[in-house]
N, C-alpha and C positions, 0 to 999 in steps of 0.2 A: 932471360926467367918471366912466373907469371906471378902478378901479384894476388896474393891469396884473399886481400880482403876485397877485391874486383870481383874472383871468381865465387866467394863466398855471397857476393851480393846477387852477381847474376843468378847464381845456383838458387840462391832464396826466391828473388823474383820469378824463378823460371817454375820453381815445387810452387808457390801459390798460386801462380796463372794454371797450372796443370791442377793443383787440388780445386780451384774455383770451376772450371772449364768440364771436370770430370763429372760434380753432379749435375749441371745444368747438362751434359749431354744425356746423363743417366732419366733426366727428369722429361726430359726431348721424347726418349724413347718410352719408358711409362708411359707416358700421354698419348703416346703411338698405338700403344700397344691396348690399352683401354678403350680407346674409339674402335678397335675393327674387334673387339670384345664387343662391343654395344652393338656393333652394324649387325655382328654376327649374330645375338640376341633375337635382337629383333626381328629376322629374318626366320627365324626357326617360332618364336612367339606367333606369329602370322601363321604360319602353317600349322601350328600345333591345336587340336580340338580342342575346347574348353567343355570339362566337365560340370554337368549339372551340382548344384549346391544341394546339399539334401534336405528334404522338405522335413519342418518340424513336426512330431507329431503331437509334442504337449501343448495342450491349449491354456492359455493366461485365465487366470481365476476372473468372475466379474466384478467390478467395483461394488461397494455398496452406495447405494442412492442415500439420500438424506429424506428423513422423514417426517413430515409435515408434522407443526405443532398447533394446537389450539389455542387461541385467544379467546380473552372476552368479549370481540366484533365479532367470534366465531369464523374470523379467516386465517387460514392458514399462513407460517411464515417457515421459512426455511431452517432445520436446524445445522448448526454447521459441522461438517464430517469428520471424523478421527482422521484422518487420514492427511497429511499435511499438503501432499499433491493436490487435492483435490477440494480447498478449504473452500464453501461458501459463505459469501458475506450476509448475515440474516437480513431477509426485508425489513424496513420502514411499514411500519401500520400506514397508511394512507392517511386517517385522520391527524394524525399524529404529522406528518408531512402538511397538511393543508393548515392544520392548526399553526406550525409554526411558520407557514408563508405568509399567513394573514397577520401572525404578530409582527414578524418582519418589516411587511409592509408598512402597517398601522403605526407601529412607534418610529418610524422614520417618519410617515407624512405629520402624524400629531407631536411629535416629541422632538423630533429632530435623531435620534439615537440609531447609529448603524456601528457597522465593524463589530467593536468588543464589546457594544453595550448589547450588542443580538447573542453576541456567545454566551456573555453574561447571563441572560434572559432563559436562553436554551438550559443552561447550566443547571439554572434554580429550580425553574419549573420541573425538568426532568426528575429532579431529586424528590420535590414534591408529589407531582402527580402524574409523570409520566406522560407528560402534555395530555391527558385523558380528561375528555370532558364529563366523565360519568365518575372521573375519582372520588370515595368517600370515606371518610374517615369516621366509623361508627364510635368510637370514644369520645371524640372532639365534637364531632359535626361539620370539621371542615369539609368544602366540598369543591370540588371542580379542576380546572386547569391550576388557578391561583391559590387553592386551599384557603377560598375564604372562610370567614372562622365569625359568626356564622354563617353558612351559604347563603342564607338569607338578604344581607349585604350588597349582593349583585344585582340585587331587584331594585337597586337606584339607576341601573344602567340598560334594565328591559326585564318584564315580565318573565320572559322566558329563561331568563337567568340559569334555572336546575339543567337545562341539557344544550343550551345553545354556545357553543364554544367561542364566540365573536362575541358574546356579550360577556364571557368570563373573562375574556382574553382585555376587553377594553376597560372593563372594572380593574382586571389586576394590575394594568399598565397605571391605572388612574391612582391606584393605590400605591404602587412603587414610585408615582412622583409626588405623592403628597408629603409621603414618610420618609423616603430616602433620597431623592433626587435622582437616582438612576438604576438601573437593573446591576450596575456593578459594585454600587454601595451598598442595594440590598443581598448581592450573594454575600458581601464581605460581610455584613450581619450574620449571612446564615451561618456563614464558616464558625463563627466563635459561639452561634446560640445555637443550631439545629434548627432554625426557624426563623421566620421574618416576620 
């Protein structure tokens, strides 16, 4: 007589083996079918004529261009466009860039001020005069890049104080050194009083 436990175990093992082999066999057959379909599709795509894409009749609208603005020096600067994708950084006035470069070089050589001190000076004089040697406050009489009050004080550096940016910068740096000790100290005072 057969032992039911042995038969049951053997039958279970046989069923498990069959269940495992069935999906593997099906998977192998599916893969073979897919490969055949891919080969067939490639043959047909090579013989198919490509249809041309329709041409677009819609023409895009032209983008608005930036309009120049007139400044005191009559040199145009570019106004930023309203479109986010075509933002144009405004150009820095050539005189401003030249004045800042001179100040940076002179203050490093004469006073040893670099790095943060340069940033403080640029910030300070941007607020005071926009780095314009022609800046003049008619109500107070302050004049030039450092807004010397009165402007004639700058004559101690040069007779051309009224229009020479280098004379004004030299005087302004000497003033900052004597009164505050550094551009950052002058800027700190400016924040508290709105003047220096």
